[in-house]
Residue frames as qw, qx, qy, qz and C-alpha x, y, z in Angstrom:
[[0.388, 0.745, 0.247, -0.483, -61.73, -78.81, -53.86],
 [0.680, 0.317, 0.464, 0.470, -61.26, -79.00, -57.62],
 [0.115, -0.533, 0.146, 0.826, -59.74, -76.01, -59.41],
 [0.598, 0.708, 0.345, -0.144, -61.58, -74.64, -62.41],
 [0.623, 0.090, 0.384, 0.676, -59.65, -74.26, -65.65],
 [0.007, 0.531, 0.004, -0.847, -59.21, -70.79, -67.09],
 [0.302, 0.199, -0.598, -0.715, -60.19, -72.02, -70.61],
 [0.735, 0.178, 0.488, -0.436, -63.48, -73.72, -71.27],
 [0.617, 0.123, 0.726, 0.278, -63.75, -76.39, -74.06],
 [0.435, 0.778, 0.441, 0.105, -65.53, -73.92, -76.34],
 [0.092, -0.919, 0.129, 0.361, -62.96, -71.16, -75.93],
 [0.693, 0.688, -0.174, 0.127, -60.57, -70.35, -78.64],
 [0.821, -0.364, 0.047, 0.437, -57.06, -71.53, -77.85],
 [0.010, -0.893, 0.259, 0.369, -54.22, -69.01, -78.26],
 [0.873, 0.386, 0.133, 0.268, -52.16, -69.52, -81.41],
 [0.347, -0.736, 0.340, 0.471, -48.46, -68.59, -81.69],
 [0.747, 0.658, 0.095, -0.007, -47.41, -67.80, -85.23],
 [0.297, 0.823, -0.443, 0.196, -43.81, -67.05, -84.54],
 [0.847, -0.110, -0.401, 0.331, -41.03, -69.15, -83.17],
 [0.300, -0.911, 0.167, -0.227, -39.52, -67.75, -80.01],
 [0.724, 0.198, -0.475, 0.459, -35.98, -68.16, -78.51],
 [0.517, -0.845, 0.022, -0.138, -35.22, -67.72, -74.88],
 [0.651, 0.393, -0.434, 0.482, -31.60, -67.13, -73.96],
 [0.613, -0.779, 0.061, -0.113, -30.45, -67.34, -70.38],
 [0.656, -0.569, 0.381, 0.317, -26.81, -66.94, -69.81],
 [0.124, 0.653, -0.587, -0.463, -23.88, -67.35, -72.30],
 [0.865, 0.319, -0.294, -0.254, -23.68, -69.84, -75.13],
 [0.650, -0.476, 0.591, 0.030, -22.00, -73.06, -74.18],
 [0.566, 0.567, -0.530, -0.277, -19.78, -74.63, -76.82],
 [0.861, -0.205, 0.463, -0.050, -19.36, -78.39, -77.01],
 [0.617, 0.692, -0.351, -0.135, -17.03, -78.28, -80.12],
 [0.024, -0.572, 0.809, -0.129, -14.22, -80.08, -78.16],
 [0.635, -0.030, 0.707, -0.310, -16.63, -83.05, -77.73],
 [0.733, 0.525, -0.110, -0.419, -17.22, -83.46, -81.45],
 [0.493, 0.515, -0.701, -0.035, -14.06, -85.53, -81.87],
 [0.262, -0.291, 0.834, -0.388, -14.67, -87.60, -78.76],
 [0.359, -0.183, -0.882, -0.243, -16.39, -90.94, -78.80],
 [0.534, -0.437, 0.049, -0.723, -19.76, -90.56, -77.10],
 [0.603, -0.108, -0.763, 0.205, -19.29, -92.72, -74.03],
 [0.510, -0.711, -0.461, 0.144, -19.91, -92.31, -70.36],
 [0.504, -0.349, -0.083, 0.786, -16.95, -90.01, -69.96],
 [0.116, 0.219, 0.361, 0.899, -18.05, -87.68, -72.75],
 [0.356, -0.682, -0.506, -0.390, -21.60, -87.46, -71.27],
 [0.580, -0.594, -0.334, 0.445, -20.09, -86.75, -67.81],
 [0.367, -0.109, 0.097, 0.919, -18.04, -83.88, -69.25],
 [0.119, -0.433, -0.460, -0.766, -21.06, -82.46, -70.98],
 [0.479, -0.700, -0.518, -0.115, -23.32, -82.78, -67.90],
 [0.530, -0.459, -0.246, 0.669, -20.64, -81.11, -65.64],
 [0.229, 0.092, 0.223, 0.943, -20.34, -78.29, -68.09],
 [0.276, -0.543, -0.508, -0.609, -24.11, -77.72, -68.22],
 [0.596, -0.632, -0.483, 0.115, -24.57, -78.11, -64.49],
 [0.484, -0.301, -0.135, 0.810, -21.69, -75.78, -63.67],
 [0.051, 0.267, 0.278, 0.921, -23.20, -73.14, -65.94],
 [0.431, -0.625, -0.521, -0.391, -26.57, -73.47, -64.22],
 [0.623, -0.526, -0.377, 0.439, -24.96, -73.23, -60.87],
 [0.364, -0.066, 0.018, 0.929, -23.11, -70.07, -61.93],
 [0.163, -0.441, -0.381, -0.796, -26.38, -68.47, -63.10],
 [0.585, -0.624, -0.470, -0.217, -28.16, -69.37, -59.92],
 [0.126, -0.769, 0.393, -0.488, -25.34, -68.26, -57.63],
 [0.849, -0.409, 0.289, -0.169, -24.85, -71.69, -56.12],
 [0.001, -0.602, 0.775, 0.194, -22.09, -74.13, -56.36],
 [0.870, 0.189, -0.339, -0.303, -22.07, -77.44, -58.20],
 [0.693, -0.564, 0.439, -0.101, -20.96, -80.10, -55.75],
 [0.895, 0.027, 0.401, 0.193, -19.61, -82.51, -58.34],
 [0.379, 0.904, -0.135, -0.147, -17.65, -80.04, -60.36],
 [0.051, 0.744, -0.666, -0.018, -14.16, -81.31, -59.62],
 [0.747, -0.207, 0.610, -0.166, -14.96, -85.01, -59.14],
 [0.794, 0.309, 0.496, 0.168, -14.99, -86.04, -62.80],
 [0.100, 0.801, -0.326, -0.492, -12.47, -84.89, -65.38]]
């Protein structure tokens, strides 16, 4: 069965006049990567940092946290 859309084609769409910012968790600094050449190792360090922070917020562990340094 097809679901009906809440908005019809003739309905006025909502407009957002302000920029919004959503902050979840602490700021993550990547200043130490600014001097590194962007290669696979740098991207792995960045990914591990982001994923570890997400895991911390969710209360779960990041399985690959110690594998790549």
